[in-house]
N, C-alpha and C positions, 0 to 999 in steps of 0.2 A: 395322371402324368408320371411318366416312370423316366426316372434319371436312369442314363446312360452311362454303362459301364465303361472308364477310361484306361485304356487298352495302348495307353502310350508307356514305353519302356524307359526309364530312370536309368540315362548310361551311369555304368560303375566310375567309380573316382577313381583317376589316375595315380599309380603308385608315385609315391614322392622317392625320386632317385637320389642321391648322395651326387652332391656336386664333383666334377671332375678334382679337383686342389684336394679334394676330402681323401679319394682313393689314391691321390699320390702320396700324401701325408702318409697313409696307410702301407701304402708299397715301400716308403724308405725307410718307413719305424721300422719294419720287417725286415727290410734287406739291410739295415745298416746293423740290428741284433745279429743276423746271420754272420755277417763279414765279420763281427765283434769275437764271434765263438769259435769262427776259422780263424783267426790269429791266434785266439788264444790256445787251441786244439796245435795250431803249427807251432807256438814257441815251448809247448810241452814237449812237441815231435822233437824239437832242438835241443833240449835239457837230456831228455831219453838220450838221444845219440850220444850226447857228448857224456854222459854216464856211462851206456854202453862200447865207448871207445875206451874210455878210463879202465873197463874190466878188462878189455882185451888187454891193453898195453902192459897192464898190472901183475899179469903171468908170466913176462916176458923174462926177467930176473928175480931171483929171491933177495932181498934184504934181509943182513943182519939185524934183528932188532936191538937186541942186548936188554939196555936198561933203558932203550930211552923210549920217549911217550911215544904214541901211536899217532897222536895227533900231530908230529911232523911229517909222517909219510905221505903219500899220494893216494888216493882212492881206490880202494880194492887192491894195493898192493901185494903180492908176492911176500912175506917174511916168515923168517924162523927166528920162534921163541923159547927160551929155556928157562925151565922153571916145574914145581911140583904141582901135581892136577889134584886138587882136594876133592875126594869121592865124596864128604860125607858132608860138605855144603852144594849140591847143587840145585839148578832149576829146571823146570819144566815148562817150555812156552806152549802153552795151549792154544788152539783154533789156524793149527800149522797143518797145511794138507799136502799129501803128495799123488799123483795122479787120481784127484779126487777122493782119498784114503784121508779118515780124517787121524790127527796125532797131535806128538809134539814133538821139540826141538830140544834137546840136551844141551844146557848149558852148563859147563864144569870151569870152576876159577883154576886159571895156573897161575899160583903163588911164585914171585920172582923174587929174585935176594934183594935189589935195588931198586926198584922198580915195583909202579901202583900193580895191580891184580889184574889178570888180563883174562877175562869171559873166555872160553872156545867153546865154538857149537860143535858137537861131536856130530851131531847129523839127528834125523828123525825117526822116531822108532811111532809105530801105531796104537793107536787108541784099541784101549783093552775091552772096550763095551761098557765098560762102569768104572763112573768117577771114582769108586773105594778101591780098587785096582789100579794102581800105577805098574807100569813098567819097570822092571828090573834096569837100573843104570849102575849098578856098582862095577866098579871099576878093576875089580879083580886083585889077584895076587902082586906085589912087585908095585904097586900104585904111586907109595910114597916114594921114591927116588925121582932124584931130575929126571926131564928127559927131555927132547928136543922136537919141537912139533913145527910144522909147516903147512901155511894156509895163507890165506887171504883177508886183508883186514875187509871188515865187512861192519852194516849200520844195523842196531837194533830193527825190528820190521815195524814199520809205521800203522798208524792204526787206522790213519784216513778216516773213512767213514763208519768203519766198525765199532759197533756199542759195547763191543765184548771185554771193555777195559777191565783188569781186576790185578790189583797189587799180590803181591806175592803173599800166602798164607798157608798154614798148615805146617806142617812137621816136613824137613828133610827127606828129599827131594820135594822142594815147595812149589806148586802150582800158580802159574803167573800168565795172564794175557796182557799182551801190548803193554810191558810195562816201560818205562825209562831207564836209563843208569840209575840217577838217585834213589830211584826204591829198591832195586837190586843192591845198592850200596850199602841203604839202611839196613835190607835183610842180612845181608853178609858182616855189617860189621866192618867192612873193610872200605879204603876206597879203591875205584874200580878205571880201569881204563874207558875211554869215552867209544873204544871201537868193538866190535867184536874181532876174536877169529876163527873164520871159517876154516876149519879143518880140514887140510887136504885128503882125498878118497881114499889114500895109500898111507895116509901117518895116523899111526896115533890109533889107539881103542875108540871105534865110534860105531856109528850105525849109517841111515842111507844117507851120502851126501853126494848129492847131485847138485852143486849150485850155477844157477843162471844169472844173466844180466839181470838188474832190478827191473820192475814194474814191465809195462805192456810193450811190445815192439814199437820202435819209432813209426816206423810204416803206419802203423796203424793209426798214431796219431796223425801224422797226414791225412789218409784216408779221410779221418773225420774232417779233417780241414776242408778239403778239395769236397766235400760233402755238403759243407754246411756252405758255402760259399756257391756251389751249384744252388742251392734253395735261395741265396741272396737274388742268383740271375732269374731265377724260376718268378719270384716275385712281382719283380720288375716287369717280363715278360707279360704276367697276367695282367698288371694294371695296362701295359701297351695294348693288350689284345682289347683289355673291357675300353678303352679309352676311344681305340677303333671304332667299334660298334658302336659304340653311343656319338659318334663325330656328327656336326649337321648334315642334315641329309640323309644319314643313315637310316634303311628299313626297318623299323620296330616289329616283331613278330606279333 
């Protein structure tokens, strides 16, 4: 007696689907994250817009700084300061680029008679191609005399996410990257004003000076905010589409 072959087909197990409330939770979580990121970018845009407005308004009138500390002036205020440039003790800010080219910004102390020393950013110089060959930033003849300089009050470059921090080191001029004022003051051996003087393009001896408002343009932050909010709306739309396709009575392909 021969056994008959069983030709019956075992039905494939049905795939388990996440319940609708679980998909709703995922969509709400993703949407909430995107909304928060959008708000963060919007707030950054507002802060950047305020900085740019300070930059624009600061150049309207020149403030005679005299012996007053820089902390009392408005951000990016145009000022005139008098003192003696100390060409023997200068700093080269490393990792500074201009139109994509690497280089340094030259910081020269302005020694004032009855106030803290003010660092003057004299502009950008290109990288020579070798760390052993630093640019010549000497002031030249007559630099020991008192001089009156005009420019804007600015801040040291912020390190942000950059990992290239390096305290001032080596002989003068000392190379440094993303330092703070305390490190520069310790290297100089003299108290420093908390702000820099961004030297006007036509004032005093210097290099490439093309000062721009700080950071990314405000509209880019606002655009990123709208982009994140669009992602939030998309997450809810996709959940709605999925819920519609899985509604009771819907045909399953």
